[in-house]
N, C-alpha and C positions, 0 to 999 in steps of 0.2 A: 789290526784292529783298534790299537790305541790311536792310529791317525785318525780313523773314521768316527771315533767317538769325539774327537777335538771339535769337529764341525756340528755336533748334534746339539739341537735347541735343549737349554736346560730345563728340566720340569719345574713346574711351580711347586713351592712347598704347600702340602696338604694343610688345609685348615682344621682346627680341632673340631671335634664332633660335638663337643658341649656348648656350642654357640648357641645363645638363644634366639628364637626366630619369632616373627610376628607375621599374620597373615596380610595380603593385600588389602587396604581399606577402598572398598567400593560403595560409592554414594550414587543414589538416583536423582535426578531432577526431571520433573514433568513440566512440558511446556504447555502454555495455554492454546486451546484450539483458536484457529483463525477466525471462525465463524460461530454463531449459536446453533445455526441449522446443521453443522456437521456431525457426522457420527463418531461416537468417542468410543475406543476399544482398551482404554487403559483406566483403571479405578486404584484409587489409593485406600488401601484398607486400614493400615496403621501407619505409625511413624517409621517403621522398618519393613513393611511388605506392600506390594502392589499386585494387582490381579488383572489378567488379560483376558478379554472377551473376544471371542471369534465374531468378526461383522456379519451382518446379514447377508446371505447368499453365499457364504463360504461354509464348507464342510471341513471341520478340523481333523476328522478321523474317519476310519474307513466304514464305520458303522453309520455315518450320517449324522451323528448328533454332535451339537456345539460343545466344544471342549472349552473348559475354563482352567486357566493355569496361575499359580503364585509362585511370586519370586520375593526372597529376602535379601536386603541389603543392610548395611551398618546404618544408614539412616535415609529417609525418603524425604525429598523436599518437593512440596506441591506447588500448585500453580500461583499460589500466593506468597510464595518465599520470596523474600527481598534478596539483594546482592549480599547486604553486610550480614545477613543470618547465615548464608552459605559460606561466607568468608570465616566468620567465627568457628564454624565446626570443621572445615575441610583445611584452609590454607594458614590458619593461624598457628596451629601446633608445629607446621613445617618451618615458619619464619622463626620460632622459638628454638628449633632444633638446629637451623641454619646459623643462629648467633652462638648456639653450644657446639660449634664444629662439627655437626652432622649433616650428611647430604640428603637430599629428598627430591623425589620424583612425582609430579602432578600433571596428569593428562585427560583430557575430555574425550569421550569416545562416544559414537552413535551414527544414526543414519543421517543423510543430507538433510538440511533444514531443520535440524532439530534444537538448535539453540546453542551449539558449542562454542562457536566465536563469542557469542554474546556472553556466556558464561565466563569466558577466560578474559575478554577484552572488555565488555560492557558498553555502554552508551553515554552521551553527556548527561549527568545527572545520576547515572547508576552505573558506576564504575565496577569492574569485574574483579576476578581474582587477582590478575596481573597488577593494575594500578594500586589496588589495596594492600598486596604485599610489598611493593615497593614503598609505599607510604609508611606502612608500619615498622620496615627496616630502618628507613632515615629517621623516623621519629625516635627510634630506641637508640642509635648509635651516632646520632647527630653531633652531639658535643664531644665525642670520644673519637673523631676521624682523624686520620693523620694528613699531614699537608699533601697536597698533589704529588705525584711521581717518587713519593718514600718507597712505595711498594710498586714494583714494575715485573708485567709478565716475561718469561725468560723463553716464550715460543715453544716449550715443551710440556705444557700444560702444568706449569708450576709458577711460583712467585718467588723473587728475591728481592732482598732490601737494601735500597741504595744510601750512601752516606748523605750528610746535610748538605755537603758543597754540591754534589751532583743533582741530588734534588733541587736545589735552588737553580742551578744553570738549566735544568729541563723546564721549570717554570719561567725563567726569563724568556728562554727560546720560544715557549709558546706564547706567552704575552706579546712577544714581538711579532709574532704571525697573526695573532688576533687583532693587533692594532691597525693592521692593512685592511681597509675597506674593501669590502666584496662588493662587486656590481649586482645589483637588485635584479632579480629575473621576476618578470610579471607572470611566467607560466608555474612559478611555485603556488602551491595552495596553502592557505592558513592551517597550521597544525591546531588542533583542540588543546586549549590549555588543561593542565591537570586540576586547575581549580574547578573546571566545570566537569569534572569526572567524579570527585568524591566531596561530600559534603564536610566541612571542617568539624562538625559535631560527631561524626562518625570516625574521627582518627583514632587509631589504635596505637599503643606502646607497650614495649615488654621492658619491665622493670629488672630484670635479672641479669643485666649487662655488667661485663666485668670492666671496672674502672680504670683498672692497672694495665688495659691493652689499648693499643691503636688499631683502628679499622680502616680499610678501605674496600670499595665496592667496584667491581669490573662486571659489565654486561657485555653480552654477544647475541646475535641474533641470525639465525641460519633457517633455511626450508630445504625441505627434501622433496624435490619435484621429478618425477619419472624416475625415482630411485637414483637421483644424482643430488649431490649436497651443493648449496650455493649461500655464499656469504651476502646478507642483506644489508650489511653495514660497511661494505667494501666501497671504497671511492675510487671507482675505476674511471679512467679519462674518457670524456664522451666526444665520439667523432661523428658531427653531424652528416658528414659526407659517406663515409664507410663505418658505420657503428658495428662494434663487435658484441658477439654474444658474451654474456658472463662467464667466467671460468670456473668451473666445478673444483669442489675441494674433496680430499681423500680422508679417510681416517686412520688414526695411528694411535699406539698403545704407548704409554708412558711406562716409567719404571716401577709404578706400582700396579701395572696390569689394568690402568682405567683407560677407556678409549675416549679420545678427543678428534676435533675435527683440526687437522694441520693447517697453518696459515689462517686461521679465521681471527677476524678483528675484534679484539677485546677492548672495550672503551672505559676509563675510569670516571665514574659519575660521583658528585659530591652532594645532589639533592635530588628529592624526588621529581622536580620538575625537568631537571635535566636528564634523568634516566628515562623519563616518558617521552622526552623529546627524541632521545636516541631510539627508543622503541617505536615511534610513529615514523621516523626516517626509514627504518627497515620495513614498516608496514606498508608503506607507499609503493615498495618494489615487490611486494608479494604478489604472487600470481591468483587472481580470482576471474571467474567468468560467470556468465548468465546462463543457466540451463533452464528446462522446463519445470524442475521442482524448486529452485532457489534462484532468486535474482542475482545474488552475490554469492556464489558458490566457492569455496576455498577449493583450489585444484592442486595444493601441496600440503605436507606437513609442516608446521612450523614450530621452531624450538627456540624459546628465550631462556637464556642461561644468565642466572644471577650468580656471580662467583665473590664470596666473602673472604679477605685476606686479614688476619690478625695476628699480632706479634705483641709481646709484653714489653713495657717500659723498661729502661735500665735501672739501676740502683737508685739514682737521684729522681727518677721520675719525671725527667725533663724530655729525652729523646727515646726513639724505638731502639731497641736491643738490636746490635749488629751481629745476628746470629742467625743464619737462614735455616738452621734445623730447629728454631723455636717458631718459625713461621707456621701457621695453621690455615688451610684452606678448605673451605667447605662449598659446596654449589647446590643450588636449587634450579632444576629443569621445570619450566613451564611449557607443555606441549599441547598445541591445538591441532588434533588430527582430523585429516580431512574425512568426510563423510562417506560411508559406503553408498553405493549406489546401483540401481539396475538399469541397463542401457536400453531396456525395453520400455521404460517409464520416461528417463531422460531424453530419449531419441537422439543422444549423442552421436557424432559423425566426425571422420577425420581425428585432428588433435584431441577434441573433448572425448572422443572413445578411446584414443591412447591413455590420456590422463585417468579415465575412469578405470579401464584395466591396469594401471600400475597402482592406484591407490587400493583397489580391491585386493590386488596381489600381496602388497605389504600388510594390510590388515590381516590377510588369510595367514601370512607367515608368522603374525603376532599371536594369532589364536594357536598356531601349530606349536610354537614354543611355549605357550602357556600350558597347552596339553602335555607336552612332555616333561616340562617342569613338574607339573601335578602327579604325572605318573612316576617319575624318579623319587618324588618325596614321599609318596603314599605307599608304593610297592617296593621301595628300594632298588629300583633298576638303575642301570647306568647308561641309559640311552643319551647319544649326542643330541644336544639342543640346536636347531638349526638357526643359530642367529645370524650367520653371515648370508643367509638367504636375501635379507632386506637391510637396507641402511638402516632403517628405523630400530629394528632389533639390535642390531649390531652395535650402534651408538649406546644403547642403553644396557648392554649386556653387563656391565658391572655393577648395576644395581640390583640385578636379579641374582648374579653370581658371587656379589661381594656384599657390601652392607649398605643400608640406606632405607629410608621410609618411603614407599610407593602409596600413591593415592590415587584413585581413578573416579571421575565423574561421568556416570552414563547419563546423557541426555536423552529424552524420550518425547517423540511427538505422538500425542494420544490419537490422532486420526486415524479412521480406518484404512485409508489407502497404504498407510506404511505399516500395516499388522504383521505381515510376514516377514519384513526385515527386523521389526521390533523384536519379534520372537527369537531371531538369530541373535540380536544383540543381548537379550535377556540370557540366553543360554552361555554365551561367553561371559558375560558378567558373573553368573553363577559358578562357573567353571573358575575364574580368576580369583574368586574369594578364598579358594581352597589352596592357592599358591603362597607359600611362605618365603619370607625375606629375611636375612640375618639383621638381628636387632643392633642399629649403631652403638658403639661403645663410646665412653667419654674419654676425651683425649687428656694426657697427663699435664699436670700444672707444673709450671717452673718453680725452682726453688726460691725465688727471690721473696722479700717479705712483702705482703699485701698492704695495700694503702699508699703506695709511693707517690700517685698522682696528687691525692689529697693532701699529704704532708708537704709535697712541693709547693702546691698552691698556696698553703697557709703559710709558708716560710716567706713566699714572695710579697704576700698581703701584709705580713708583719714587718718585714724590711720597709715597704713603703710607707707604712704608719709611722715608724720611728723616723725615718728621714724626715718626714713632714713635720713632725713635732720639733725637730732640731733646726728647723729652716733650711736644710738641705734640699738638694734635688727629690722630687717627690718620687718620680719613678726612676732614680737612681741614674745620675748623668755621671760616668765614671771618670770622664775626662775631667771634670772639674774637680772631682775628689782627688784624683792623682796630683792636679796642679797644685792643690792646697797642702797636700801632706809633702810635696817635694819641696816647697818654699820653706819648710821648717829645717832646722840643722839636723843632719844626721846622727843616728844613734851609734855611740861606739860599741865596741865589742863587750857583751855583757856576762860573759863566761867567767867562772871563778874556779881555776884549777888549783889554787893553792890556798889554804886556809889563812895564811899569812901575808896574802894580797892586800895592800892598803891603797893601791893606786886606781882599780877598776871601779869601785863605788863612788870614789871622789869624782873621777871623771863622768860618770853617770850621772851624779847628782848635779855638777856642773852644766853639763849640757841639758838636763831638764830643766834647770834654772833658767837657762837662756831661751829655752822654747817656750818656758812659761812668759817670760818678758815679753818675748815677741808675740805670744798669744795675746798678753793684757793690751800692748800696744795696737794689735789688729783688731781686739775688742773694742778700744777707745775711738780708733778710726772708724770702726762700724757705726758705733752708738752716735758719733758726731754725722756721719753720712746719713743714718738712721733720722737724727733729729732735723737735718736739713731737708731729707725727704718728706718727712712727716709734715714739716711747714709747708713744704710744695704740695703735697698732697691735699693739705686744709684749704691751700688757695684754689687747687683744682675742683676741690668738693663744693666750695661755695659757688664756683662758675658752674659746676655741674648740677647743682640744685636748681641753680636759675634757669638751665637749659633743659634740666628734667622735666619741669612743668610744661614747656613747649613740646619735648618728646611725648610726654603723656597724652597731649592733645593729639598730636600727630599717630600715636599708636592706637588710640581710639578709632580714628579714622581708618588706620589699616587694620584694624581688627575687623571692622565692618566690611572692608574689600576682601579680607581674607576668606570671611564667611562667603562671599559671593563666589570668591575663586574657588574655594572647596566644594561649593555646590556644583559649580560649572565642570570642575575635575571629576567628581562623582558621575556627572551626567556623560561627560566625555569617555570615561571608563566604561560605563554601563553600554553606550554605544559602539564603543570599540568591541566589547565583548559580544554584543549583538552582531556587529559587522562580520566579526570573525566566524561567529555561528552561522550567519548566513552565507558566507563565502565557504564554508565547510559542506554547507548545504548545496550550494550552487555546484561546487566541484563534484559532489556526489551525483548530482542531477546530471551534469555534463557526462560525467562517466556512464550513467546508467543511459543517457541519450545515445553514446557512441555505441553502446552494447545494443540497444533497440535499433539504430541505423544498420548496423552490421547483420543483425537479426533480418531486417528489412530488406536489405539487398540479397539476402541468401533466400528470403521467401519470393522476392519477385523473380530470382533466377529460377526457382522451382516452379513459380507461377507460369512463367514463359515456358518451360519445359512441358509443364502440365497441358498448357493451351495449345502446343503444337501435337501432343499426343491426343489432346481431345478433338483437334482438327482431322486428325487421322482417322480416329474412331467414327467421326460423323460422316467423312468420305466412304468409310467402309460399310456404316450403316445404311447410307444412301444407295450404294451397290446392292446390299443384300435387301433393302427393300424392294428395289426394282426387279431383283430375281424372284422375291418370295410373290409379288405381284402377278409376275407371268406364270408361277407355279400355281397361284391360287386361280388364275383365270382358266388355265388348262384343267385343274381338278375341278372347277364348278361347271364348266361344259361336259366333262366326262360324267359327272353325279347327275347333271341334268337328263342327259340321255339314259342313264340307268334308271333313273326314276321313272321315266317316261316309259320305259320298257316293264318297270314292274307296276306301273299304274294299269297298264294295257292287259298284262297278265292276271292282275287281281280282277279287273272287271269282268274277264273272261271267265275267271273261277267263280265269281258271284253269280253270273248269269247261269252257268252250269247247275250251281246249288238252287237256285231259284227254279229251274227247269224240274230239277229231281223233286222238290217240294210240291210243285205243282202236280205232277204225276202220283205222288201219294195221296194229295188230297182228292184227286178225282176218284182214286180206288176206293177210298174211304165213303167218299159220297155214292158210289154205286153199292157198296156193301150196304151202307144204311137204306138206300132206297130200296133194294132187293129185299131186305128183311122187313121192310115197312109195307111193301106189297103183299108180302106172304101172310103176315098176321092180320091184315085188313086194319091197320092202325090209322092214324089221321093222315091227312094229306099232306103231300110233299111241299115243304116251305118254298116260298116263291126264290128263285135261283137269283143269284147276284149277277149283274151284268159282268161279262168278262171282256177282256181285252181283245181286240181284233187279231191281234198277233198271235192268240192262243185259240183261234177257230179250228185249225187243222187238228191241233191236239184234242179239242172238244169231241170232234167227229170221230176220232179214233178210240176215245173214251166210250161213246155211244155205242159203237160197235162191239166193243169188249163187253159191255154190259148183258149180251145176248149169249154169255157163256153158260154152261149147265151149272145148277145150284149144286154147292158141295155138299159132301154126305153129312157133316155136322154141323147143325143150325144153332144160331146164336138165339137164346132167348128173348123175347121182348124187354125193351127197357120200361119199368115201372116209372110213371111220372113223379111218384113220391119216393123214389129211392134215395136212401141216405148215402152221400157220398164221403161223408167223413166218419171214422171210428169214434170221434170224440162225443158223437151224440148219443146220449144215455139218460139214466136217472141220476146220476152223480151231478154235482155241482162243479163247475169249472171256473177257473182264472184265466181268461183270454188276455194273454200279454201279447198286445200288438204295438211295437215300437212306433213312434211318431215319424221316424224315416222311411217307412214303409210306403210303396206306391200302390194306390187303388186299381186293381185290374177290371177291366170292363168285359170279362168273359161271364157266360152265362151260370157255370156251376162254380159255386163258391163254397168253402166249409160253413157249415151252419151249426152253431153249438148253442142248444136251449140252456137255460138255467146258468148262463156264463156272465161273470162279472168282467167287463172289458177296462183294461187299464194299460196305460202307456208306459208307467213304470210300477214293478210289483212292490207291494207294501206288506207288511205284518197283518194289518188289519184285514185285506182282502183274503190272503193266504189262510187265515184263522177260520173263514167264513166256507172254505171250499175243501173238496177232496181231491180234485184233480187240477193239473196245470199244464197249459199248453203255451208255446212260444212260436210267433210267426216270425221266420227269418227269411229274408229275401237276399239273393246274391245272384251274380251273372255267371252263366254257364260258359264253358268253352267253346260253343258254337255261336256266342253273342246272344242267345234267348235269356230271359228272366226265368229263374227257377225259385219256388218257395218251398220252404221246409217246415213241416209242424213237428216241433219238438215236444212230447208229451212227457207227464210225470206224475207220480202220487205225492200228495202232500201229507206229511206227518208232524207230529209234535216232538219237540227235543224236551231232555231232562231240564234244560233251564228255562223252559216255557216259552221258548220261541218256535217258530215253524222252519221245516226244511222240506226240500223237494228231492226226489229221487227218480231220475229220468229212466223211461222204460221202453220208448217207442219213438221212432222218426218216420214221418210221412212226407214224401216228395211229390209237389205239384209243379209241372213244368208247362209253360206257354209257349207256343210255336207259331210262327207266322206262316200262314199257307202260300203268301205271294213270295217267300224267299227262294232263291235259286237252289235247285239240288246239288247235292255234294257230286254226283255223278254226271260227267259230261254228256250233253245230249248228243244221239248219233241218228243219223239219217239212213243207216242202213236197214235192211228187212229184217233183222233179228230183233228190232227193237219191239215189236207187237208181240212176238213168241215171249220174250222175256218180261213183258208187262202182263201177260196172261198167267204166267208162273207164279207172279207175286200176287196176282189176284185171286188165283185158286187155292191159295195156302189156306188152311183152316185159322181162324182168328184164335187169340190166346184168350183164355178166359178171364185172368186177372186184370186185362186192359179193357177200359170202354172208352169209347170215342163219343163226341157230342159236337154241336155247331160251334162250341167254344174252343175246341180243339184243346182239352186238357187231357193229361195223362197222369195216373196215379199209380203208384208202385210202393210196396212195402219193403224196405231194406232188410 
């Protein structure tokens, strides 16, 4: 058991529970819309609150109502916020903590195309958080920086101090390497100068810098691409014949349990320009690509680390204290996270699809870690945080488990197309604000007396001033001073060991007198030499005064030339800056052109494939059209035959109906004629000419008229008989719509004392007691049918008129020449059937006339 415990990993010491913690500072920045006509879904309510509106056409909840949500941040920066305002609130406190030996983490988060890279890097004239942080750092520690190679990384995430001789040898070696001129490459593009990024009027400086310390700044730049770490500052040899892919790096843990990238290049920089040059060197190697949503989309997470090493000066205030335990190292990580994206919008394929999947997976791991941290802190659980699932979370593990200040800038694109992605980003930001990080503690101060640097500088200034007053070397030439002191007689031993010693003091007085005499001789020689030099100087002064006039004239001419040269120099500098800017733009355009050409080739390939597919579809469509034309022709012939058959059948049916009606008309004529002869009424009206085809039928009808008289006789029709029940003493409103047709029949409803109207009105109704409506419609057998709808008119309580319908009378007109419904038969049973119909007694409620009208009451 003891042997097994020997190889057990030692447990980390538990941190005290009384550590003060601060929540993660989350800020929000809203990007301006690309066009004025675009729909906006984000509104800034206050300096710390924004509101999301669901765009038109999108239902935000199940009830179909538009849902508006509000989110709060530490501070919200609107579309008019400048880069300097964002830096003052977000990054400036982190630089102050960095100088005070406290770690910091600042990262940008948002969907693709929301302005994360612009917020971190900026553009010419509008520098972002990174260049402004470098500028403030070097403005603060510029005069207190140690010489190069005094601090040196130990490749284990630590810094060690080198001696004065070792650092001097390192500098000489570097100067000898830099003195070898490199062959200029025409393919390298001009880097934008730092002066173009930040306006000098916007420079920041921290005044609380410890003057008794020496500082050195180291920078490193890495990217996390497809969950692999690559060093962007690594100078790998370039082989044009067989280029090798970059080698990925691994993460390790140092003795303080902090994560770092093993083998990562750390460059010592001494100015803002040098640091920005190193950054731009790595930026050119970073992977970017063109997508449907962003022309220059970052395909990896980039991490720019600024490491500040500081150590106190020794007791003399002249050199760095040679003690590694007194070296304090703090770092600030500036992270530009790649944007989350949906492949159905970017239409990514191939490597772009793989990149998008890895980006979304790493961001999902970051969200999961935040959720578990919040749950552990709020509910006291001890769930394991999955830092190792992604390189991003694993690298920054010590910030969330250890100590340091964490800041996050959430970039938001307010256009309506990004509403759903923006909603997820807001939820993650709201959750992140609830995560707390241990507050960094102040580092212990060394026990040396403060003000050492200032006293050392004051001593040097005073020594130089006194040497200048005495005529000695101003800045202290130690060789001449030593030669002058050695030329004097040496002093004898001055120690008095015995009070009765009478030899030491006389010997000392003798030596001092000799030194005094030598000094007097030297002073006399110096005065003689000074007098001779003075006369010589007077001669030279006279000559100089004569030549000074000539020089004055030449200087005036040179001054004019200098002004011309200065003007030309400023113009050259302006043109050089303009040339660099144009070269930078040209390089960007060339890169964009290459992206577009690549897209063009892919689109051409897709177009060719689609053309081939289209040709196949056209050929298939032609075959289908030919097939359908054959089917249409066959179907057309089939239906033409069917229609011809149906027309013949319909003609035969109509002929049968016409015959049946003719038979009925003949029977009615026979009945009317027979009744008229019996009553001695008026003569029979002239008979209409009949068709020759009906001659046989007429003969048959004449034979049938000789049948015996039925038992019940019909009374004669009175010529003044009223055919409509509407006739009476009341006053009627006769409503006849304008769409009704006039029938040419003899018997028509006659209504006396009637007011005829096409549209009923209140005036007509108030004068009458009865109301009748003439309504015409087509019957099922194709004949016209007229309905008389009757009613009583009465007054209402409101003073108006109302109609109560009481009766409906139907008048139907029939055509005697129409074919009979029964098919005509040539058998012998026909006359017998006709006689049966003729001998039937007539119905009393039905009256027939020459107009062939029927009346019935329903």
